[in-house]
C-alpha positions, -999 to 999 in steps of 0.1 A, spaced: 509 30 -780 481 54 -778 457 29 -774 476 10 -747 477 43 -727 439 49 -735 432 12 -720 450 22 -691 428 54 -685 397 37 -694 400 11 -671 414 35 -645 381 57 -650 363 26 -646 379 15 -611 371 53 -599 341 55 -612 329 18 -591 351 29 -562 329 61 -562 299 38 -568 309 17 -540 312 45 -515 282 62 -519 264 26 -514 285 27 -483 277 59 -471 240 52 -476 238 26 -458 253 39 -431 230 67 -435 200 48 -430 217 30 -403 223 64 -385 188 71 -396 176 36 -378 190 48 -345 178 80 -340 147 65 -348 152 42 -320 168 69 -300 138 87 -303 114 65 -296 127 55 -266 131 87 -253 95 94 -258 88 56 -240 114 73 -208 92 103 -206 59 86 -205 74 64 -180 87 97 -158 54 113 -164 38 80 -152 64 78 -123 57 117 -113 22 111 -116 18 79 -88 46 99 -65 23 126 -68 -11 106 -61 12 87 -31 16 121 -15 -21 133 -16 -26 98 -4 -2 101 24 -16 132 30 -49 123 33 -42 100 58 -21 120 84 -51 140 80 -74 112 93 -50 100 122 -47 136 133 -83 139 138 -86 99 155 -57 118 180 -80 142 190 -102 118 205 -94 111 244 -106 77 248 -81 63 224 -44 61 211 -30 63 182 5 55 173 12 53 137 -14 41 114 -31 23 143 -58 32 167 -59 16 199 -85 13 217 -80 -4 255 -109 -36 261 -120 -21 295 -136 10 276 -152 -17 251 -157 -49 268 -171 -59 304 -143 -84 321 -142 -116 300 -172 -108 278 -168 -101 238 -202 -82 238 -193 -46 237 -206 -18 264 -224 12 254 -196 34 265 -171 9 241 -199 17 211 -199 51 214 -157 56 213 -159 36 183 -187 61 170 -165 89 172 -130 66 156 -161 60 124 -170 96 120 -133 97 109 -132 65 91 -154 68 71 -147 98 55 -115 72 40 -143 50 23 -116 29 -1 -87 23 26 -84 -13 39 -97 -13 77 -81 -42 98 -95 -46 132 -73 -69 155 -76 -82 194 -47 -80 217 -56 -97 251 -26 -99 286 -14 -132 292 -34 -140 320 -48 -170 311 -85 -173 308 -105 -174 335 -125 -212 345 -157 -192 343 -148 -183 307 -135 -220 291 -167 -231 281 -166 -198 254 -132 -195 250 -102 -221 249 -74 -196 247 -67 -157 247 -66 -162 209 -103 -170 207 -113 -141 233 -92 -118 211 -109 -130 181 -138 -128 190 -141 -89 204 -118 -84 168 -153 -100 154 -175 -81 177 -160 -50 165 -162 -57 129 -198 -66 127 -207 -31 151 -188 -10 123 -203 -29 95 -237 -18 105 -224 20 106 -222 44 75 -201 39 44 -186 7 61 -178 -8 26 -177 -48 47 -152 -54 18 -121 -35 28 -131 -49 66 -105 -75 79 -97 -90 115 -69 -110 134 -64 -121 168 -30 -123 182 -42 -133 216 -14 -120 240 15 -125 217 19 -89 203 20 -67 241 31 -31 241 37 -27 282 53 -53 305 26 -80 320 35 -72 358 15 -48 363 -23 -43 362 -12 -13 343 5 -31 319 -20 -60 313 -44 -30 306 -30 -15 277 -20 -50 267 -56 -58 267 -67 -40 233 -86 -35 202 -65 -20 175 -84 -6 141 -50 -1 116 -57 19 84 -40 2 55 -40 4 15 -58 27 -6 -76 2 -29 -93 24 -48 -72 24 -76 -80 -18 -75 -112 -15 -89 -107 10 -125 
């Protein structure tokens, strides 16, 4: 009888010890998983912190660029011969060219030099030069030069580009042109004053490309 009790006690002790060993292994496994999750969480936290710092840096850089752009536009607005709207500097063709011509007048050159005295201090910013006309058909005596107002607006934008290209700190790789003819008017074409406003060259300040060169 005692032997049976001893055997039963031994079996219970073995089961208890096995159960304890199993629980210890389970606890160890769970702790290992917890440690892995904590390590992963710490890594994600560091990653998020890095992304946050990067985002803060980009936001600060953009704000600085915006301030720089606004300062340039404010200085341009002080030039009496031109009009500034948004990031566009608008110069009427009457100041830049003789009627039917794409050759710059002396007065036009002086105006562009004033504009450039501001823009040369933004050497990495894209500059778009855009020509516009009114909706009047090309006069017969100029049809040999220009097939349409598209031609005339493009030639005038190109002339302005070539003039700017010869000025200090032009960096030609950031210059580009377009000619829209009469298709983006800013005034009605039913009056001479409206047509005069529509005949214009716009110099548009674009993105700052300094970071693209890094």
